[in-house]
Structures are given as C-alpha cells and as structure tokens.
PQR file of N, CA, C, O and H, with PARSE charges and radii, in Angstrom:
ATOM      1  N   MET A   1     110.603  88.576 111.300 -0.4000 1.5000
ATOM      2  CA  MET A   1     110.803  90.084 111.456 -0.0000 2.0000
ATOM      3  C   MET A   1     110.090  90.751 111.052  0.5500 1.7000
ATOM      4  O   MET A   1     109.726  91.851 111.466 -0.5500 1.4000
ATOM      5  N   ASP A   2     109.597  89.824 109.639 -0.4000 1.5000
ATOM      6  CA  ASP A   2     108.178  90.403 108.672 -0.0000 2.0000
ATOM      7  C   ASP A   2     107.394  91.583 109.780  0.5500 1.7000
ATOM      8  O   ASP A   2     107.424  92.812 109.835 -0.5500 1.4000
ATOM      9  H   ASP A   2     109.893  88.930 109.302  0.4000 1.0000
ATOM     10  N   GLY A   3     106.458  90.142 110.881 -0.4000 1.5000
ATOM     11  CA  GLY A   3     105.531  90.456 111.688 -0.0000 2.0000
ATOM     12  C   GLY A   3     106.098  91.793 112.800  0.5500 1.7000
ATOM     13  O   GLY A   3     105.274  92.681 113.024 -0.5500 1.4000
ATOM     14  H   GLY A   3     106.434  89.143 110.835  0.4000 1.0000
ATOM     15  N   LEU A   4     106.875  91.853 113.172 -0.4000 1.5000
ATOM     16  CA  LEU A   4     107.128  92.656 113.853 -0.0000 2.0000
ATOM     17  C   LEU A   4     107.502  94.023 113.171  0.5500 1.7000
ATOM     18  O   LEU A   4     107.452  95.068 113.820 -0.5500 1.4000
ATOM     19  H   LEU A   4     107.544  91.132 112.990  0.4000 1.0000
ATOM     20  N   LEU A   5     107.807  94.001 112.100 -0.4000 1.5000
ATOM     21  CA  LEU A   5     107.817  95.121 111.024 -0.0000 2.0000
ATOM     22  C   LEU A   5     106.045  96.076 110.484  0.5500 1.7000
ATOM     23  O   LEU A   5     105.634  97.220 110.295 -0.5500 1.4000
ATOM     24  H   LEU A   5     107.848  93.152 111.573  0.4000 1.0000
ATOM     25  N   ARG A   6     105.576  94.729 110.452 -0.4000 1.5000
ATOM     26  CA  ARG A   6     104.064  95.184 110.085 -0.0000 2.0000
ATOM     27  C   ARG A   6     103.575  95.687 111.640  0.5500 1.7000
ATOM     28  O   ARG A   6     102.788  96.628 111.736 -0.5500 1.4000
ATOM     29  H   ARG A   6     105.910  93.799 110.605  0.4000 1.0000
ATOM     30  N   GLY A   7     103.901  95.252 112.393 -0.4000 1.5000
ATOM     31  CA  GLY A   7     103.141  95.642 113.473 -0.0000 2.0000
ATOM     32  C   GLY A   7     103.543  96.956 113.973  0.5500 1.7000
ATOM     33  O   GLY A   7     102.812  97.912 114.228 -0.5500 1.4000
ATOM     34  H   GLY A   7     104.541  94.488 112.315  0.4000 1.0000
ATOM     35  N   ILE A   8     105.132  96.840 114.102 -0.4000 1.5000
ATOM     36  CA  ILE A   8     105.343  98.567 114.021 -0.0000 2.0000
ATOM     37  C   ILE A   8     104.588  99.257 113.109  0.5500 1.7000
ATOM     38  O   ILE A   8     103.746  99.954 113.675 -0.5500 1.4000
ATOM     39  H   ILE A   8     105.727  96.063 113.895  0.4000 1.0000
ATOM     40  N   LEU A   9     104.566  99.331 111.895 -0.4000 1.5000
ATOM     41  CA  LEU A   9     103.963  99.925 111.004 -0.0000 2.0000
ATOM     42  C   LEU A   9     101.828 100.533 111.087  0.5500 1.7000
ATOM     43  O   LEU A   9     101.223 101.434 110.506 -0.5500 1.4000
ATOM     44  H   LEU A   9     105.250  98.764 111.435  0.4000 1.0000
ATOM     45  N   ILE A  10     101.365  99.430 112.128 -0.4000 1.5000
ATOM     46  CA  ILE A  10     100.152  99.428 112.099 -0.0000 2.0000
ATOM     47  C   ILE A  10      99.946 100.015 113.235  0.5500 1.7000
ATOM     48  O   ILE A  10      98.920 100.546 113.659 -0.5500 1.4000
ATOM     49  H   ILE A  10     101.856  98.697 112.600  0.4000 1.0000
ATOM     50  N   LEU A  11     101.420  99.840 113.917 -0.4000 1.5000
ATOM     51  CA  LEU A  11     100.847 100.794 115.354 -0.0000 2.0000
ATOM     52  C   LEU A  11     101.432 102.205 115.286  0.5500 1.7000
ATOM     53  O   LEU A  11     101.098 102.941 116.214 -0.5500 1.4000
ATOM     54  H   LEU A  11     102.253  99.408 113.572  0.4000 1.0000
ATOM     55  N   LEU A  12     102.271 102.732 114.328 -0.4000 1.5000
ATOM     56  CA  LEU A  12     102.286 104.092 113.545 -0.0000 2.0000
ATOM     57  C   LEU A  12     101.285 104.628 113.042  0.5500 1.7000
ATOM     58  O   LEU A  12     101.091 105.835 113.184 -0.5500 1.4000
ATOM     59  H   LEU A  12     102.543 102.134 113.574  0.4000 1.0000
ATOM     60  N   PHE A  13     100.364 103.758 112.283 -0.4000 1.5000
ATOM     61  CA  PHE A  13      99.298 104.521 111.565 -0.0000 2.0000
ATOM     62  C   PHE A  13      98.306 104.739 112.265  0.5500 1.7000
ATOM     63  O   PHE A  13      97.483 105.536 111.815 -0.5500 1.4000
ATOM     64  H   PHE A  13     100.522 102.777 112.168  0.4000 1.0000
ATOM     65  N   TRP A  14      98.060 104.125 113.553 -0.4000 1.5000
ATOM     66  CA  TRP A  14      96.838 104.307 114.183 -0.0000 2.0000
ATOM     67  C   TRP A  14      97.178 105.379 115.137  0.5500 1.7000
ATOM     68  O   TRP A  14      96.253 105.949 115.716 -0.5500 1.4000
ATOM     69  H   TRP A  14      98.728 103.478 113.919  0.4000 1.0000
ATOM     70  N   LEU A  15      98.783 105.823 115.437 -0.4000 1.5000
ATOM     71  CA  LEU A  15      99.147 106.680 116.818 -0.0000 2.0000
ATOM     72  C   LEU A  15      98.612 107.863 115.918  0.5500 1.7000
ATOM     73  O   LEU A  15      97.593 108.490 116.206 -0.5500 1.4000
ATOM     74  H   LEU A  15      99.534 105.360 114.967  0.4000 1.0000
ATOM     75  N   VAL A  16      99.633 108.191 114.454 -0.4000 1.5000
ATOM     76  CA  VAL A  16      99.305 109.250 113.886 -0.0000 2.0000
ATOM     77  C   VAL A  16      97.793 109.620 112.994  0.5500 1.7000
ATOM     78  O   VAL A  16      97.622 110.653 112.346 -0.5500 1.4000
ATOM     79  H   VAL A  16     100.461 107.682 114.221  0.4000 1.0000
ATOM     80  N   LEU A  17      96.764 108.481 113.158 -0.4000 1.5000
ATOM     81  CA  LEU A  17      95.755 108.827 113.041 -0.0000 2.0000
ATOM     82  C   LEU A  17      94.575 109.035 114.312  0.5500 1.7000
ATOM     83  O   LEU A  17      93.392 109.326 114.133 -0.5500 1.4000
ATOM     84  H   LEU A  17      96.903 107.642 113.685  0.4000 1.0000
ATOM     85  N   GLY A  18      95.159 108.831 115.446 -0.4000 1.5000
ATOM     86  CA  GLY A  18      94.936 109.349 116.786 -0.0000 2.0000
ATOM     87  C   GLY A  18      94.982 110.492 116.260  0.5500 1.7000
ATOM     88  O   GLY A  18      94.127 110.964 115.511 -0.5500 1.4000
ATOM     89  H   GLY A  18      96.119 108.595 115.592  0.4000 1.0000
ATOM     90  N   ALA A  19      96.293 111.168 116.729 -0.4000 1.5000
ATOM     91  CA  ALA A  19      96.837 112.324 116.523 -0.0000 2.0000
ATOM     92  C   ALA A  19      95.969 113.045 115.853  0.5500 1.7000
ATOM     93  O   ALA A  19      95.360 113.812 116.598 -0.5500 1.4000
ATOM     94  H   ALA A  19      96.988 110.785 117.337  0.4000 1.0000
ATOM     95  N   LEU A  20      95.681 113.107 114.813 -0.4000 1.5000
ATOM     96  CA  LEU A  20      95.501 113.542 113.587 -0.0000 2.0000
ATOM     97  C   LEU A  20      93.971 113.847 114.562  0.5500 1.7000
ATOM     98  O   LEU A  20      94.059 114.961 115.077 -0.5500 1.4000
ATOM     99  H   LEU A  20      96.176 112.484 114.208  0.4000 1.0000
ATOM    100  N   VAL A  21      92.497 113.068 114.961 -0.4000 1.5000
ATOM    101  CA  VAL A  21      91.819 113.205 114.972 -0.0000 2.0000
ATOM    102  C   VAL A  21      91.731 114.133 116.421  0.5500 1.7000
ATOM    103  O   VAL A  21      91.133 115.139 116.801 -0.5500 1.4000
ATOM    104  H   VAL A  21      92.425 112.162 114.543  0.4000 1.0000
ATOM    105  N   LEU A  22      92.424 113.435 116.817 -0.4000 1.5000
ATOM    106  CA  LEU A  22      92.496 114.800 118.705 -0.0000 2.0000
ATOM    107  C   LEU A  22      93.060 116.428 118.268  0.5500 1.7000
ATOM    108  O   LEU A  22      92.765 117.498 118.800 -0.5500 1.4000
ATOM    109  H   LEU A  22      92.910 112.617 116.508  0.4000 1.0000
ATOM    110  N   ALA A  23      93.765 116.215 117.366 -0.4000 1.5000
ATOM    111  CA  ALA A  23      94.148 117.636 117.127 -0.0000 2.0000
ATOM    112  C   ALA A  23      93.164 118.273 116.164  0.5500 1.7000
ATOM    113  O   ALA A  23      93.403 119.394 115.714 -0.5500 1.4000
ATOM    114  H   ALA A  23      94.004 115.345 116.934  0.4000 1.0000
ATOM    115  N   ALA A  24      91.720 117.394 115.721 -0.4000 1.5000
ATOM    116  CA  ALA A  24      90.800 118.157 115.159 -0.0000 2.0000
ATOM    117  C   ALA A  24      89.490 118.536 115.993  0.5500 1.7000
ATOM    118  O   ALA A  24      88.605 119.390 115.933 -0.5500 1.4000
ATOM    119  H   ALA A  24      91.527 116.483 116.086  0.4000 1.0000
ATOM    120  N   VAL A  25      89.865 117.355 116.875 -0.4000 1.5000
ATOM    121  CA  VAL A  25      88.503 117.935 118.065 -0.0000 2.0000
ATOM    122  C   VAL A  25      89.041 118.941 118.856  0.5500 1.7000
ATOM    123  O   VAL A  25      88.372 119.927 119.166 -0.5500 1.4000
ATOM    124  H   VAL A  25      90.584 116.662 116.924  0.4000 1.0000
ATOM    125  N   ASP A  26      90.376 118.753 119.266 -0.4000 1.5000
ATOM    126  CA  ASP A  26      90.790 119.773 120.450 -0.0000 2.0000
ATOM    127  C   ASP A  26      91.512 121.280 120.332  0.5500 1.7000
ATOM    128  O   ASP A  26      92.726 121.348 120.526 -0.5500 1.4000
ATOM    129  H   ASP A  26      90.919 117.952 119.013  0.4000 1.0000
ATOM    130  N   GLY A  27      91.177 121.806 120.191 -0.4000 1.5000
ATOM    131  CA  GLY A  27      92.422 122.852 119.646 -0.0000 2.0000
ATOM    132  C   GLY A  27      93.541 123.044 120.546  0.5500 1.7000
ATOM    133  O   GLY A  27      94.605 123.389 120.032 -0.5500 1.4000
ATOM    134  H   GLY A  27      90.191 121.750 120.034  0.4000 1.0000
ATOM    135  N   ASP A  28      93.489 122.892 121.705 -0.4000 1.5000
ATOM    136  CA  ASP A  28      94.624 123.060 122.499 -0.0000 2.0000
ATOM    137  C   ASP A  28      95.786 121.426 122.476  0.5500 1.7000
ATOM    138  O   ASP A  28      97.013 121.513 122.523 -0.5500 1.4000
ATOM    139  H   ASP A  28      92.624 122.612 122.122  0.4000 1.0000
ATOM    140  N   ALA A  29      95.130 120.265 122.406 -0.4000 1.5000
ATOM    141  CA  ALA A  29      95.932 119.480 121.626 -0.0000 2.0000
ATOM    142  C   ALA A  29      96.658 119.530 119.954  0.5500 1.7000
ATOM    143  O   ALA A  29      97.582 118.950 119.382 -0.5500 1.4000
ATOM    144  H   ALA A  29      94.133 120.194 122.368  0.4000 1.0000
ATOM    145  N   ARG A  30      95.853 120.355 119.677 -0.4000 1.5000
ATOM    146  CA  ARG A  30      96.486 120.982 118.073 -0.0000 2.0000
ATOM    147  C   ARG A  30      97.627 121.729 117.920  0.5500 1.7000
ATOM    148  O   ARG A  30      98.361 121.821 116.936 -0.5500 1.4000
ATOM    149  H   ARG A  30      95.102 120.826 120.141  0.4000 1.0000
ATOM    150  N   ASP A  31      97.743 122.584 119.672 -0.4000 1.5000
ATOM    151  CA  ASP A  31      98.775 123.292 119.569 -0.0000 2.0000
ATOM    152  C   ASP A  31     100.047 122.741 119.991  0.5500 1.7000
ATOM    153  O   ASP A  31     101.177 122.917 119.535 -0.5500 1.4000
ATOM    154  H   ASP A  31      97.146 122.509 120.471  0.4000 1.0000
ATOM    155  N   VAL A  32      99.517 121.853 121.213 -0.4000 1.5000
ATOM    156  CA  VAL A  32     100.791 121.102 122.116 -0.0000 2.0000
ATOM    157  C   VAL A  32     101.171 119.851 120.705  0.5500 1.7000
ATOM    158  O   VAL A  32     102.088 119.152 121.135 -0.5500 1.4000
ATOM    159  H   VAL A  32      98.599 121.710 121.584  0.4000 1.0000
ATOM    160  N   LEU A  33     100.864 119.482 119.565 -0.4000 1.5000
ATOM    161  CA  LEU A  33     100.808 118.453 118.672 -0.0000 2.0000
ATOM    162  C   LEU A  33     102.050 119.638 117.885  0.5500 1.7000
ATOM    163  O   LEU A  33     103.251 119.377 117.802 -0.5500 1.4000
ATOM    164  H   LEU A  33     100.119 120.050 119.215  0.4000 1.0000
ATOM    165  N   GLU A  34     101.474 120.788 117.432 -0.4000 1.5000
ATOM    166  CA  GLU A  34     102.532 121.290 117.017 -0.0000 2.0000
ATOM    167  C   GLU A  34     103.599 121.797 116.988  0.5500 1.7000
ATOM    168  O   GLU A  34     104.372 122.203 116.121 -0.5500 1.4000
ATOM    169  H   GLU A  34     100.499 121.000 117.499  0.4000 1.0000
ATOM    170  N   ASP A  35     103.563 121.727 118.157 -0.4000 1.5000
ATOM    171  CA  ASP A  35     104.889 122.863 119.325 -0.0000 2.0000
ATOM    172  C   ASP A  35     105.997 121.427 119.301  0.5500 1.7000
ATOM    173  O   ASP A  35     107.220 121.541 119.224 -0.5500 1.4000
ATOM    174  H   ASP A  35     102.935 121.398 118.862  0.4000 1.0000
ATOM    175  N   TYR A  36     105.445 120.436 119.364 -0.4000 1.5000
ATOM    176  CA  TYR A  36     106.342 118.813 119.607 -0.0000 2.0000
ATOM    177  C   TYR A  36     106.702 118.004 118.958  0.5500 1.7000
ATOM    178  O   TYR A  36     107.417 117.049 119.261 -0.5500 1.4000
ATOM    179  H   TYR A  36     104.452 120.343 119.427  0.4000 1.0000
ATOM    180  N   ILE A  37     106.019 118.417 117.459 -0.4000 1.5000
ATOM    181  CA  ILE A  37     106.006 117.608 116.067 -0.0000 2.0000
ATOM    182  C   ILE A  37     106.509 118.600 114.837  0.5500 1.7000
ATOM    183  O   ILE A  37     105.652 119.342 114.357 -0.5500 1.4000
ATOM    184  H   ILE A  37     105.437 119.193 117.212  0.4000 1.0000
ATOM    185  N   PRO A  38     107.943 118.656 114.270 -0.5600 1.5000
ATOM    186  CA  PRO A  38     107.823 119.776 113.673  0.2800 2.0000
ATOM    187  C   PRO A  38     107.417 120.116 112.327  0.5500 1.7000
ATOM    188  O   PRO A  38     107.401 121.243 111.833 -0.5500 1.4000
ATOM    189  N   PHE A  39     106.936 118.495 111.527 -0.4000 1.5000
ATOM    190  CA  PHE A  39     106.425 118.779 110.952 -0.0000 2.0000
ATOM    191  C   PHE A  39     104.754 118.721 110.596  0.5500 1.7000
ATOM    192  O   PHE A  39     104.174 118.782 109.512 -0.5500 1.4000
ATOM    193  H   PHE A  39     106.949 117.579 111.928  0.4000 1.0000
ATOM    194  N   PHE A  40     104.285 118.591 111.864 -0.4000 1.5000
ATOM    195  CA  PHE A  40     102.840 118.458 112.409 -0.0000 2.0000
ATOM    196  C   PHE A  40     102.219 119.651 111.068  0.5500 1.7000
ATOM    197  O   PHE A  40     101.532 119.335 110.097 -0.5500 1.4000
ATOM    198  H   PHE A  40     104.756 118.541 112.745  0.4000 1.0000
ATOM    199  N   ASP A  41     102.664 120.866 111.380 -0.4000 1.5000
ATOM    200  CA  ASP A  41     101.960 122.190 110.466 -0.0000 2.0000
ATOM    201  C   ASP A  41     101.888 121.187 109.270  0.5500 1.7000
ATOM    202  O   ASP A  41     100.779 120.776 109.611 -0.5500 1.4000
ATOM    203  H   ASP A  41     103.222 121.123 112.169  0.4000 1.0000
ATOM    204  N   VAL A  42     102.025 120.817 108.703 -0.4000 1.5000
ATOM    205  CA  VAL A  42     101.686 120.512 107.197 -0.0000 2.0000
ATOM    206  C   VAL A  42     100.679 119.983 106.900  0.5500 1.7000
ATOM    207  O   VAL A  42     100.133 120.125 105.806 -0.5500 1.4000
ATOM    208  H   VAL A  42     102.926 121.151 108.426  0.4000 1.0000
ATOM    209  N   ALA A  43     100.164 119.122 108.038 -0.4000 1.5000
ATOM    210  CA  ALA A  43      98.742 118.392 108.605 -0.0000 2.0000
ATOM    211  C   ALA A  43      97.839 119.182 108.400  0.5500 1.7000
ATOM    212  O   ALA A  43      96.760 118.717 108.034 -0.5500 1.4000
ATOM    213  H   ALA A  43     100.607 119.007 108.927  0.4000 1.0000
ATOM    214  N   ASP A  44      97.989 120.654 108.571 -0.4000 1.5000
ATOM    215  CA  ASP A  44      97.021 121.490 109.014 -0.0000 2.0000
ATOM    216  C   ASP A  44      95.215 121.231 107.946  0.5500 1.7000
ATOM    217  O   ASP A  44      94.049 121.048 108.294 -0.5500 1.4000
ATOM    218  H   ASP A  44      98.866 121.032 108.868  0.4000 1.0000
ATOM    219  N   PRO A  45      95.839 121.343 106.769 -0.5600 1.5000
ATOM    220  CA  PRO A  45      94.628 121.160 105.728  0.2800 2.0000
ATOM    221  C   PRO A  45      93.753 120.127 105.980  0.5500 1.7000
ATOM    222  O   PRO A  45      92.537 120.310 105.932 -0.5500 1.4000
ATOM    223  N   VAL A  46      94.399 118.724 106.326 -0.4000 1.5000
ATOM    224  CA  VAL A  46      93.764 117.601 106.881 -0.0000 2.0000
ATOM    225  C   VAL A  46      92.705 117.538 107.969  0.5500 1.7000
ATOM    226  O   VAL A  46      91.608 116.982 107.935 -0.5500 1.4000
ATOM    227  H   VAL A  46      95.387 118.575 106.364  0.4000 1.0000
ATOM    228  N   ILE A  47      93.526 118.529 109.355 -0.4000 1.5000
ATOM    229  CA  ILE A  47      93.322 118.740 110.035 -0.0000 2.0000
ATOM    230  C   ILE A  47      91.876 119.397 110.144  0.5500 1.7000
ATOM    231  O   ILE A  47      90.845 119.121 110.759 -0.5500 1.4000
ATOM    232  H   ILE A  47      94.418 118.981 109.383  0.4000 1.0000
ATOM    233  N   ASP A  48      92.390 120.667 109.020 -0.4000 1.5000
ATOM    234  CA  ASP A  48      91.132 121.740 109.132 -0.0000 2.0000
ATOM    235  C   ASP A  48      89.416 120.743 108.656  0.5500 1.7000
ATOM    236  O   ASP A  48      88.227 120.855 108.957 -0.5500 1.4000
ATOM    237  H   ASP A  48      93.227 120.891 108.521  0.4000 1.0000
ATOM    238  N   TRP A  49      90.265 119.808 107.769 -0.4000 1.5000
ATOM    239  CA  TRP A  49      88.741 119.216 106.904 -0.0000 2.0000
ATOM    240  C   TRP A  49      88.404 117.617 107.895  0.5500 1.7000
ATOM    241  O   TRP A  49      87.402 116.943 107.657 -0.5500 1.4000
ATOM    242  H   TRP A  49      91.230 119.716 107.525  0.4000 1.0000
ATOM    243  N   LEU A  50      89.022 117.381 108.551 -0.4000 1.5000
ATOM    244  CA  LEU A  50      88.837 116.473 109.598 -0.0000 2.0000
ATOM    245  C   LEU A  50      87.890 116.846 110.227  0.5500 1.7000
ATOM    246  O   LEU A  50      86.834 116.219 110.140 -0.5500 1.4000
ATOM    247  H   LEU A  50      89.836 117.929 108.744  0.4000 1.0000
ATOM    248  N   SER A  51      88.040 118.399 111.346 -0.4000 1.5000
ATOM    249  CA  SER A  51      87.505 118.722 112.482 -0.0000 2.0000
ATOM    250  C   SER A  51      85.831 119.624 111.650  0.5500 1.7000
ATOM    251  O   SER A  51      84.669 119.644 112.056 -0.5500 1.4000
ATOM    252  H   SER A  51      88.898 118.908 111.417  0.4000 1.0000
ATOM    253  N   ASP A  52      86.321 120.095 110.701 -0.4000 1.5000
ATOM    254  CA  ASP A  52      84.916 119.954 109.588 -0.0000 2.0000
ATOM    255  C   ASP A  52      83.354 119.216 109.966  0.5500 1.7000
ATOM    256  O   ASP A  52      82.226 119.353 110.440 -0.5500 1.4000
ATOM    257  H   ASP A  52      87.265 120.079 110.371  0.4000 1.0000
ATOM    258  N   PHE A  53      84.843 117.906 109.001 -0.4000 1.5000
ATOM    259  CA  PHE A  53      83.905 116.514 108.903 -0.0000 2.0000
ATOM    260  C   PHE A  53      82.928 115.530 110.319  0.5500 1.7000
ATOM    261  O   PHE A  53      81.933 114.818 110.455 -0.5500 1.4000
ATOM    262  H   PHE A  53      85.759 117.795 108.615  0.4000 1.0000
ATOM    263  N   LEU A  54      84.079 116.136 111.128 -0.4000 1.5000
ATOM    264  CA  LEU A  54      83.400 116.345 112.360 -0.0000 2.0000
ATOM    265  C   LEU A  54      82.136 116.503 112.965  0.5500 1.7000
ATOM    266  O   LEU A  54      81.120 115.846 113.191 -0.5500 1.4000
ATOM    267  H   LEU A  54      84.887 116.714 111.018  0.4000 1.0000
ATOM    268  N   GLY A  55      82.651 117.765 113.156 -0.4000 1.5000
ATOM    269  CA  GLY A  55      81.711 118.570 113.617 -0.0000 2.0000
ATOM    270  C   GLY A  55      79.889 118.702 112.530  0.5500 1.7000
ATOM    271  O   GLY A  55      78.820 119.149 112.946 -0.5500 1.4000
ATOM    272  H   GLY A  55      83.476 118.298 112.972  0.4000 1.0000
ATOM    273  N   ASP A  56      80.125 118.275 111.499 -0.4000 1.5000
ATOM    274  CA  ASP A  56      78.913 118.275 110.981 -0.0000 2.0000
ATOM    275  C   ASP A  56      78.415 116.570 110.482  0.5500 1.7000
ATOM    276  O   ASP A  56      77.766 116.149 109.524 -0.5500 1.4000
ATOM    277  H   ASP A  56      80.993 117.912 111.161  0.4000 1.0000
ATOM    278  N   LEU A  57      79.129 115.857 111.734 -0.4000 1.5000
ATOM    279  CA  LEU A  57      78.654 114.475 111.490 -0.0000 2.0000
ATOM    280  C   LEU A  57      77.766 114.572 113.310  0.5500 1.7000
ATOM    281  O   LEU A  57      76.615 114.228 113.579 -0.5500 1.4000
ATOM    282  H   LEU A  57      79.657 116.198 112.512  0.4000 1.0000
ATOM    283  N   TRP A  58      78.805 115.143 114.234 -0.4000 1.5000
ATOM    284  CA  TRP A  58      77.988 115.274 115.204 -0.0000 2.0000
ATOM    285  C   TRP A  58      76.765 116.079 115.392  0.5500 1.7000
ATOM    286  O   TRP A  58      76.014 115.991 116.363 -0.5500 1.4000
ATOM    287  H   TRP A  58      79.741 115.422 114.016  0.4000 1.0000
ATOM    288  N   ASP A  59      76.585 117.099 114.090 -0.4000 1.5000
ATOM    289  CA  ASP A  59      75.396 117.898 113.872 -0.0000 2.0000
ATOM    290  C   ASP A  59      74.241 116.302 113.603  0.5500 1.7000
ATOM    291  O   ASP A  59      73.343 115.787 114.270 -0.5500 1.4000
ATOM    292  H   ASP A  59      77.195 117.171 113.301  0.4000 1.0000
ATOM    293  N   ALA A  60      74.696 116.084 112.689 -0.4000 1.5000
ATOM    294  CA  ALA A  60      73.722 115.174 111.707 -0.0000 2.0000
ATOM    295  C   ALA A  60      73.400 114.283 112.914  0.5500 1.7000
ATOM    296  O   ALA A  60      72.308 113.726 112.795 -0.5500 1.4000
ATOM    297  H   ALA A  60      75.425 116.502 112.147  0.4000 1.0000
ATOM    298  N   VAL A  61      74.004 114.028 113.941 -0.4000 1.5000
ATOM    299  CA  VAL A  61      73.962 112.347 114.861 -0.0000 2.0000
ATOM    300  C   VAL A  61      72.967 113.447 116.080  0.5500 1.7000
ATOM    301  O   VAL A  61      71.834 113.079 116.389 -0.5500 1.4000
ATOM    302  H   VAL A  61      74.891 114.481 114.038  0.4000 1.0000
ATOM    303  N   THR A  62      73.379 114.369 116.493 -0.4000 1.5000
ATOM    304  CA  THR A  62      72.476 115.128 117.320 -0.0000 2.0000
ATOM    305  C   THR A  62      71.323 115.857 116.966  0.5500 1.7000
ATOM    306  O   THR A  62      70.275 116.124 117.554 -0.5500 1.4000
ATOM    307  H   THR A  62      74.300 114.668 116.241  0.4000 1.0000
ATOM    308  N   GLY A  63      71.743 116.085 115.960 -0.4000 1.5000
ATOM    309  CA  GLY A  63      70.006 117.038 115.102 -0.0000 2.0000
ATOM    310  C   GLY A  63      69.320 118.116 115.948  0.5500 1.7000
ATOM    311  O   GLY A  63      68.325 118.699 115.518 -0.5500 1.4000
ATOM    312  H   GLY A  63      72.594 115.868 115.483  0.4000 1.0000
TER
END
C-alpha cells in the first residue's frame, strides 16, 4: 500500500511540474489551466519566473 501511495505522489508531482512548464512556455495553455483549475492562479509568480528562466536559458543555448 505504501508503494501505491508513493507512486501516486510521484505521478502527481510530475503532473504539476509538467503543467507549470507548459503554462510557462505557452500562454494559451496557461489560460486553459487557469480556467479549469481554480487555484492555479496562485502559481502566477512561479510561472512568470519559470517563463523568464526558460526564455533566458533558450537565449543562452541558441546564442
């Protein structure tokens, strides 16, 4: 039973992380997530920071 709970928590972690990255990369996805997940707008500062970070990282890699 502990393994099942651990697996669910790991899956939930990756789903949330994926949603944050998707929202940081695509503005339309951010709007959809804010519409369907009521508390998602609380993550706006994290999404803004992640978006800036990914943009700067892309600029550094593509130079």
